N, C-alpha and C positions, 0 to 999 in steps of 0.2 A: 227583243225587237220582233214585231210581228211582220208577216210577209208583205202587208200593204206599205209599210214604211220602207222596205227594201226597194220597192218599185218606184218610190218618189224620186223625181229628178228636180233639183232646184231650178227655178225659173231662169236664172242667169245662165246656168249650165245648158239648159235646154235651148235658150236663145242663142248662145254662142255657137253651139253645135249646128243650129239651124242656119246661122249666118255663114259658117264655114262651108256648109253643104250647098248653099244657095247664093253665094256672093256674086255670082255671074249674072244673076237675075235682077230685075228692078224690084227690090223689096223695100218696104217702108217700115217704120216703127210699128204702125198698126198691124201690118202683116206679121211681124215678129211677135207682137203682143198676142194677137189672135192665135198664133201657133202655140204659145205658152199658156193660153187660157186666162190671161190677165189683162188689165187695162193698160193702155199706152202710158198713162201717168205712173202707174205702179211699176211697170217695166223700167221706165226711165229712172225712177227713184232707186230701184234695186241696183241698176247698173252703176249709178253714181256712187251709191254706198259701197258696193263691192269692188268696182273696177275703176272708179274715179273718172269715168267717161260716160257719155250718153250712148244708147244703142247705135245711133247714126254715126257717131264718132268712132265707135268700135268697128262698125262696118267699113267706114272710110279707111281707117288704119289697116284693117285686114286686106282690103283691096290694094292698097299701096304696097303692102308687104308682098302680096302675091305678084303684083306687077314687077317689083324689083327682081323677083326670082324668074318670072316668065320672060322678062325683057333680056335677060342674060343669054337666052337661047339665040344662037346666031341667026336663025332663019325667021325670026319674029319681028314684024314691023311695029312701029308705035301704034298704028291704027289697030292691028290685030291684038296687041296687048291691051289697048283701051277697051275694046269690045269684050275680050276674054275676061277682063276684070270687072265688068259690069258698068263701065262708063258709057254713056250714050253718045258722047262726042269726043273725038280724039283731041281737039283743042282744049276742052275742059280738063280732060285727063292730063294733058301735058302741063297745064297750069297748076293743077293739084300736085302732080308728081314733083314739079320743080319747087313748089312751096314746101314740100316735105323733105326733099333730098338735097335741095339747093343746086340741083343739076337738072337740065332738061332730060327727057327720056333718052334722046339720042346720045347726049354727052355721057350719061350714066352707063349706057350700053357700051360705048367706046371705051370707057375706063374699065369696065368689067371684063371686056374681052382682052385688053392689053395687060 
């Protein structure tokens, strides 16, 4: 194996690392693809083949996972959690959170604390 192959990072790995570091920002598939040096279409195809989700769904799932962790902290409001996790509107965050967890953020927090 030569040194250039050791430095190669798979596009999906590069993309997931980018998402994990930047999930709080308003990032798009194009932004992720540009970071990886590939087209949006190719990025989407790689994600679906390797992870069975699109880059946007991966970002969404990661944000919800972070929200579940963040919201358990006693001093964090739903609004703070929404913005921390990259959602522009707390109401949209609440809707998404409930869709994924079957609980509102407030109810989820109450259950986690008890």
